[in-house]
N, C-alpha and C positions, 0 to 999 in steps of 0.2 A: 445383518451386521449387528454384533453385540453392542449393547449400550454400555458405555464406561460407567463404573460404579459412582463416579463423581458427577454424573450428568444431572441428577436432581439438584445438587448444590448450584451448578452452573445455571440451570434453568430458572431456579429461584432468584438468583442474582440478576439475570437478564430481565425477568418480570418486574423486579424491584426498580431497575433503572428505567424501564419503559412506563410503568404504571404510577410510581411514586415520585420519580425524579424527572420524568418527562424528557429524557435524553433523546437525541436524534438516533435514527437507525445506524448511522455511521459510528457514533460514539459507542453505542451498545455493542456493535460488532467488534470494534477495536478493543474495548475493555474485556469483552467476552473471550476474544481470541487469546489475549495475553493471560487472562486468568486460567483458561483451559490448559495452557502450557504449564503453568505452575501446578495445577491439580493433577495433570498427567504425570509430571515429575514426582510429586509427592506420593501418588498412588504406588509408584514403584518401590517406595520405602517399606510398604506393607504395614503401615500403621493407620489406625482410625483417624479421621479428620479431627475429632475432638482433642487429639493429643498434639496437634500442630503447634509449633513454637516460632518465635521470631527468628531463632537460629535457622530453622528450616527455610524461611523466606530469604534470609541473608545468603544461605548456601546456594539456593536456586538462582538468585540474581548474580552471584559471583560466578557460578558455572556458566550462565548464559553470557556474561560479560567476557569470560575467557574464550568462549567458543565463537559465536557468530554475531551476537548483538552488539551494536554500537552503544556509546554512552547515552545517546539520545533514546535509543530503543529501550535501554534499561530504565531510563527516567520515565518513559511512558508506561512501562510495566509497573513501576512503583506507584504511579497514579492509579492504575487499574487495581492493583492489589490492595491499596489503601481503601479504595471504595468497596472492594469485595469483602475485606475483613471487617469494615464497619458494619456492613450488612450481616455478616456471619456472627459478629459479636452481639448485634442488636437482637438477632433471632436465637441467641444462645446455642449456636452450633460449634463454638470454639471459646477458648478462654479470652477474657478481656485484656485490652492493652496492646494487642499485636498491631492493629492499624496505625496507632500513633507512633509506634517504635520503628516502623519501616522507613528506611532512609535510602537515598539514591545519590548518584553523582550530581555535583553542581554543574549547571549549564550556564553559559554566558551568551549574550546576544551576539550573533554573527560569529560564533567561535569556530565554526567549520565552513569550509567552502562546499557549496553544493557540488557533488561529484557524481558524474554519470559517465558511461562509456562514450567514446568518440563516435561520430556518425559512421566513420569507416568501420569501426568494430561492429556496429549494428548491421551494416550491409554485409559484412563477412559472416555474421551469425545467420542472417536470413539466407545467404547463399549456401551455407553448410546444411541448413534445414530444408533445402529444396529437394525433398524426397517424396515418395508416394506413401510414406507411413502416415497413418491417420493422426498419430500423436504430433508429428512434425507439422502437418497441415494445420491442425488446430493451434499449435504453438505460434506459428508464424502470424496467423490472423490476430491473435491476442497481442503479440509483441509489437506489431505495427500500429495497433491502436494506442498502446502505451507510449511508444516512441514518437509517433507522428503527431498525436494530439495532446500528449501529456495527461491523459485521463488517469484518474485515481483508480485503485483496484476495486473499490466499491461501486464506482460508476460503470466500470466494464462488467462487473458481476451483475449489475442491474440492467444492462443493455438487453432490449427485447427485439424480436423480429419486427415489431411495428416501428421501431426507432430508426430503421434503415429505409430511406425513401429512394428506391432504385431508379424510379422514373425521373426524379429531379436531382439525383446524385447528391443526396444530403444525408447526413447522419445526425441524429438528435441524442443528446446526452442529458441525463438528469443530474444536475450539480447538487451533490449532497450537502455541501456547506452553505451554498447560497439558496438552496431550496427553489431552484428554477430550472428551466430547460434552455440549453444552448444548441444552436444548429451550426454545423460545419460542412463545408464542401467535402464530399467523399473523394479522397485522393485515389488516383488510378492504382497505385501499388497496394494501398490498404483495401480498396474495394475489390481488387482481383483476388487477394488472399482471403478476404471474408467470403466472397462468392464461392470460391473453391471449397472452403470449409463447409459452407451451408449445403452445397449441392452434392458433395462427395463423401462427407464425413459425419456431419451432425446427425445424431439419431432422430428418428421420427417419433413423435409423441405429443402429449398434451402441453408440454412445457413451452412457454413463449420466450424464456430467456435464451439468448443467443448461444452462450457457452455452456455445454452440458458435459457430464462425465461420459467417457467412451464405453465404460463397462456397465452392464445391467446390474442392479436396477438404475436406469438413467435418472439423473436429477441435475439441477443447476450447479455449476461449478462454484465452489465456495471461495471466499477470500483467500484462504490458505492454499487452495488448489491453484488459483491464478498466481499467487506468489511463487509457488514452486515451478510454474511454467517459465517464469523469468529466471529465478535463481538457478534452475536446472541447466541453463545454458550460460549464465554469466559466471557462476562460481568456477566451473572447470576451465575457463579461459584464463584464469589467473590475473584478471584485471584488478588494479588497485582502486577499489571502490569502497565507499562508506556503507553503501547498501547494495544488496545483490538481488533485490526484488523489483517490482514495477516502479517503485519510487526512483530507482536509479535511471530508468528509462524516461521518467518525467524530467529529471535533471538534464538528460541528453537532449530532450526536446527543447528545453529552454536555451541551452548552450547553442544549439543550431539556430534558433530564432534570433539570438543575440548576434551571431555571426552574419546573419542576413540583414542586420541593421534595423530590426524592429525596436520600437520604443518600449520602455518598461510598462507603460500604460497598455499598449497593445498586447504585450506578453501576459500581463496580469489578466486582461480580458480573456485571452486565449485559454489560460489555465483555470479560469473560473475563480480567481481570487476575489475575496470580498473587500480587502483592504490593500492599499498600496504598499504597506510595510511588508506584506507577505512576499512581494516581488523584489523589494529593495535588496534582499540578501544576494540576489543574483548579480548585482553590480560588481561583486568581487570576482566574478569569473568573466566579466566583460573586459578582457585585457586591452583591447583596442581603445575603448573609451578611457580606461585608466591611464593609458599612455598619453592620450590627448590632454588629460588633466595635468599630468606630470610636465608636459611641455608648455603649459600655460604660463605666460609672462605676467608676474604679479607687479611688475613695475617698481621693484625695489622695496615693496612692502615687506616688513619683517614681523 
């Protein structure tokens, strides 16, 4: 596979984030992915990187905003590109002043409802994927981990064969943000799908990661690869979602847990949240509880 011309730029940025800034692997992966999208887009213009301008960055963000990225995705890309261009300016790879000129959409606390597909949609997707195709078998296993447990894409990417305890029917996940390990009962549906993938589809080799590419040379499936596993089935269904990747399935997981009556504390623990505020946004989709609040008698208080 040919190495993209911009790869040295990206590798240098990742090394800077790891060695000098001490960022977590999750943050490095996120910033690296967003930056790679810009570099790939800019490469198509056929100009050297030294000639990049703020207009190029603005055009890229506008194009992504018109296409598939939500306002929040654009805002995250702005953070990544600011960090990247600070590094590029510091190492004299581009003209100065670009980083500080990058602007993005203003975001507000709780401005959007967490939106994921209904559980009935997920069941329909799994039913449609019940084929003997290797790609479908792998896709179902990954989708059920996202939807059943609300795992993040980086957590599923880092899942290894040693993290599945078949004897005790337990799955272990390394929480990237909390930097700890959580254990979950292995559900029958997710366990069956995972076992079928491992025994019938997963390539044999030295890799310990669960999800691998199907085509040789085999390697662990990247964050982007796992994203496309989800978006490849969510986008064609025409569902009105803010996200069409694994995060949409994380929202679906939360909505299902809310409908089952779990508390926000339990849901936060299930999702691996470090702070209660991270779970509070889901109160807006707990329609049953909100209706109870609306019916509460304030006793004439105005």
